[in-house]
N, C-alpha and C positions, 0 to 999 in steps of 0.2 A: 590287300587288294592286288590283283594281277594287272600287268601292263603288257601291251603288245608293241613290239619294236619292228618297224617296217623300213626297209631300205628301198627307196623309190627308184623309178627309172628302168625297171625290168619288164621285158616283153612277156605277155601271157600267151602261151600256145599249148595246145593239147586239149584234153577233155575234162570237164567238170560234170559229174553226175549229181543230179538234184535228188534230195531225200524227201521223206514224207513231210507234209505240210504241218508246220507248227500250229497254225491257227485252227487246223482240223483236229490234230492229235490231242491238243489240250482240252477239247470237248469230248472226243471219243472215249478217252480214259474215264472221266467222271460218268459219262453215259453208260458205261459198262455195268455199273452197280445197279442199274434199273433191272438188269436181266436176272431171272430167277434160276438160271443155270450158268454154265461157264461160257465165256466169250474169248475170241482171239482177235487181236488187232495186229495186222501186218504193216510193214513199212513205217515203223515208229521211228521218228528222228532221235538221234543221240544228242539231246540238248538238256540243259539244266532244268528247264521248265517241266520236262517229263519226269525227271528225278524228284522234283518237288511234289508232283501229283502222286507219284508212287509212294512217297512218304505219307501222304494223307490216306491213301488206300491201306497201307500197312497199319497206320494208327487206328483206322476203323475196323481192322481185323480181316481184310480181304486176303485171299491167297493169290500170290503173284508168281508166275513162272516166266522166265525169259528164254527165248530161242532165237539167237541171232538178233535180227531187228524186229522181232515179234514179242508181244505181250499176251500171255494167257491169264485171264483174270476170273477168279471165282469169288463172287460176293455173297454166297449163301450164309456165311458166318459173320457178316458185318454186324457191328454193334453201333446203333445210331446214337452217338454221343457228341457233345459239344466239340467243335473243331477249334482249337485255340488260336489266338492271334499269331503266335510264334510261327505257325506253319501256313496259315491262310494268307499272311502278308507277303509271302514269297513270290506270288504271282497273281495277276488279275484273274486268270482262268480258274482259280480256286472256287470262285462263286458258282461254277457249274455244279460243284458238289452240293451246294445249297439247294439247287433245283432238283437234282437227282434224289437226294435224301427226302426232300419234301414230297416229291412225286411218289416215292416208294413207301415212306413211313408216315406221311402226313404231318411230320414235325421235323424241324431242324433248328439248331443253335449254332451260330457261326459269327465270326468277326468280319468286318469289311475287308474285301480283298485288297491285295497289293498290286504291284505292277509298275510300269514305267510312268514317270512324272511328265505327262504330256498334256495335262489339263485336268479339269475337275473330274471327268469321267464318272458322273453319278450313276447310280443303279436305279433311278426312279422308274424307268420304263420296265425293268425287270419286276420291281415291286408292284407296279400297275398290273402286270400279268398275273402275279400271285393273287392279288386281291380280286381280279376278275374271275378267277377260278374258285373263289370262296375262302381263301386263306386269310388269317389275321396276322398282321405284321406288327411286331413290337420292336421299336428301336430304343436302345439304351446306350447312349454314347455311340461307339462304333460297333456295338454288338447287336445282332439281329436274332430274335426268336420268332419263328414263323410256324404256324400250325393251322390245322383244319380238321374238323370232325369228318368231313368228306370233301374231296375235291370234285367239283362239277364243271363240266365243259362250259365255256362262255366265249364271248366275242371280245377280242383284244385288238384295239387300234393303236398302233405305235405312233407316237408323235414324230419320230424319225425312224428310218429303217436301220435300227441298231442291230448289229450282228449278235452281240451279247444278249440283248433282250429277246431276240428271235429264238436263239438257241435255248435260253432259259425257259421261255414259255413252252417250247416244244417238250423239253425234258419234264416239265411239271405236268403237262397235259396228257402225256402218253398213257398214264394209268388212271387218269381222272374219268369219272363216269360221264357219258354223253359226248357231244361234239364240241370241239374248240376251233374257232376260226381266228387266225392272226392276219390282220390287214395292215398294209404298209410294211410288210415284212422285208427284211434284208434278203438279197438274192445271191449272196456270195457262193462260190462253188463248195466251200467248206460246209455250208449248211446242207447242201445236197448230200455230201458225204456222210454227215451225221444222221440225216433222215434215212438214208439208205441202210446204215448200220442198224438203226432202230427197227426199220421195216424188215430187215433180215431176221430180227428177233421175233417178229410177229406183230409189231406195231402197225397202225393204219394211218399213215401220213401221206397226204397228197399235196401237190403244189409247191414243194420245195424247189427253190430256184426262181420262183415268181413272187409277186407282191402279196399273194393271198395263199396262205397255207391252212389246210384243214386237217385236224387230228381227231380220229374216232378213238375214244378210250378203250383199252383192253385191260384185262385183269392179270394176264400172265405173259411173260416174255421168255422165249426159249433160247437154247444154245445158238450162237451165230458167229460168223467171221466177217471181217471187213478189212479192206486194204486202204490205208491212208493215201489220199491223192498226193501227187507231187506238189512241192511247195512253190507256189507262183511268186512269192516275195523273194525267196532265196534265188529262184531262177532269174527274176528281174534284176536282182542285185549283181549277179555274176554277168548277166548280159550287159549291164551298164559298165562293169569292169572291162569287158571286152571292147566296148566302144571307146574306153579311155586308153587301154594299153594292149589290146588283143592283136594277135596275128593269126587269123583263122581259129580263134578260140571257139571250141564246141561246147555248148551248154546242153547237156543231154538229159533225157527222161523228163520231158516237160509236156504240158498240154497247151499248145499254142493259143487256143481260143481264150484261155484264162489270163493271158497277158496281152490281149489285143490292144488295149489302150496304150500300153507302153510301146509295143512294136510300132503302132501308128505314129506316135510322137518321134520315135527314133528315125523312122522313114522321112518324116517331115523335116527333121534336122539334116538329113543327108547321110546318115550312118550307113556304112558298108556292111550289109548283113544278108544272110540267107535263112529263111524260115522254112523248116521241113516238118514232116509229120510229128516228130517227137523230139526235135532238137533245133537249136539256132546256132549258126556259125557266124561269128562277128569279128570285125577287125577295127582297129583304131583308124579313124578317119579325120583328115585335116579339114579346116575351113567349114566347120559345122555352122548351120544357120541357127540363130537365136529363135526360141519359141516360147509360148506361154502354156502353163499347165494349171489346171484347177482340180483339186482332189474331190472325188465324189465316191459314193457307194458303188459297188460293182453293178454294171460293167464299166463304170467310169475309171479314171486314173486313181490307183490305190493310194490312200494316205500313207501306207507303210513304205511306198517307194518314193514318196516326195523328198525325203531327206537324202537318200542315196543319189537320186536323180540330180539334186542341186549341184553335186560335185561335177557332173558332166556339163551342166549349164555354165559353169565357170570357164569352160573351154570353148564356148560358142563365140561367134563373131558379132558382138553387139549386145543389146539389152534383152534379157529374158525376164519373164514375170512368173512367180509361183504364188498361187492363191490356195491357202489351206482352209477348207470349209468344215472339216470333221472335228479336229481338236484345236483348242484355242491357244495351246502352248507347245506347238510342235516346231519351234524354230531354235531349239537349244544348240543346234549344230552351227548356226550362223556365226556367232562370235569366234568360234574356233576355226572355221573355214577362213574367216577374215584374217585371223592371226597367222595363217599359212600363206596369205597373199591374195585371197579372193577379194572382190569388190562387191559386197552385198549390203544393201540398205533395206529398211522396211520395218514392219511391225510383227506381232505374233501371228498375224493372219496373212500378211502379204510381204513378199520379198522381191526386190529388184536386183538382178544379177547382171553386172557388166563384165563382158569378157572380150577376148580371152585374157586370162591372167595366169602367168606362171606361178606354180605353188612351190614353196620351199619348206622343207621339213622343220618340225618343231614339236613341242609337247602340247597335246590336246586331251580332252576328256570325252568319254562316251557318256553323255548325259542321259541317254536312254538307248534302247535296243537299236532302233533304226538310225539314230544320230551316230551311234557307234559304227554302223555299216558305212555311213557317209564318211566318217573319219578314216576308215580303212581304205576306201576308194581314193580319198585324197592322198593318203600316204603312198599308194601305189604309183602315183604320177608325180609326187613332189620330189624336188631335188634334195638329195641327202637323206637323212634319217628322220622318221616321224615316230614319236612315242605316244601311244594311245593309252590313257589311264582308265581305270574302272571298267575293264573289258568284261567283267562278269555280266554286264548288260548284254554284250554281244553274244556271249556263250549261251544265253537264255534261248536264242532263236536261230543260231546258225550252226548247223551240225559240222563238226570237224573243219571249221573254217580255215585254220592254219594249214592243215594237211592238204585241203583241196586247192588252196591258192599256191602253196609251195610246189605241189605236183605239176603245176602249169607254168612255173618259172618265177613266181614271186619270192622275195626274201623276207620272211616273217618269222619271228619267234615270240613266245610268251614267257614272261618272267614274273616271279612273285614280287 
C-alpha cells in the first residue's frame, strides 16, 4: 500500500487547474458501450477509477484509443459476458456497466459493485428501475443476473433522489421501447453531462437536471463526442485548501454555479475569496466564524465535500455542526482528525467541532476517498509531518494530486 508524506505549514500560491469530473466520467465511459458506433470522451481525468473502467471495457472486447486526456471507444465487437467480481469490486461505478449491458443486450451477469466503505449503499433503487422496465432480477449471493425479453418504458419513482439509480435507469431506458419517466430524480450536473452525451448519440432524453426526466426509447445510437465537465468536488477540495493555507491561490477551470453551496458557506464563515467566471482566488483567513452544514443532494451541500470541509471547521472560532444525511457511515475521518489535535465529538450522522485547534502531524489513514482528502488538507496545516496511509483511495478520485499541490508550494511525496 502507498503512503503520502506531507510536511505542513507551507503557503499555497499559484494556480491549480481542475480536471474532468470523476463522478461524470465514471458514468460516461460505461455509457459509451450503448453506442452502435464510435464515441469520443474528452477531458477524462487521470485517476485509478478510470483505469478500472478501461479494464472492464477491454475485458468485454471494446476497442480503446487514448489521445492526451481523451478516450475513443468503439464497442461494436463487445462480447456480453459475465463481469467477474475481481474487477467489478474495484469501484462503485462498475454497476453502470450493468445498466448499459442490460439496455443494449437485454441481459447482464455481474457481481455487486465495490467502492468506498461509507455505508450500506444498497442498489435497491437501481433494481427497482430495472423491474419497472420489465426486467427480471435474480440475486444469488452478491451476483446479479438480470434479463428481459423486451425492455419497455415505464414510470419509476425513486424513494430518494439517488444519483446512481437515476443514471442507471437512464442507461437502461435509452433503448427500451416507449417512454420512461423518472420521478424524484437526482439533479446533479453530472447527470446533465451524461444525458447530453446520450442525446449527442441520438437518444431522446429531456428534463435532466430536474426532478422529472423523460426518456423516449430509440433503437440506434450513432457516433458522438462529449467533454467531461470540470470536477466540482476536486474544485471544492482545493478551494478549501486555499482557505486553510492559500495566498491568492487560484483554482481554475471551474463552473462556479456547481459549487454555490460551498461558496455561500465560505462567505458565511468570512473567508477571503474572489469568485470569477471560471475561477476562484482564495486566501487563508484568520478568525473564521463557526457555521453549520447539512449534506443534501444537489444543489445542496455535497456529501463528497463534507469530510474535506470538516478540516476547515477545526480552525473556526467556536462550535460548528456537521449533519450527514446521505451516507450513514461517513465519519471515518473524525478519529484521525482528533488524533492530530482536533476536538470533534458526535455520531455517524452528526459531528460537533470545537475550534480553533492547532493540528500536529501524525500517522493517519485514508478510510475512503473523501476522508483521504480530509487527511491531506489536515496535513497541509499541521505542525510537522503527517503520514497518510492507504492513499490508493485518494488516487481513485484526485487527478495528479501530488503534482498539483506541489506546484503551488506544498511539500508532499508518495512512497510505497
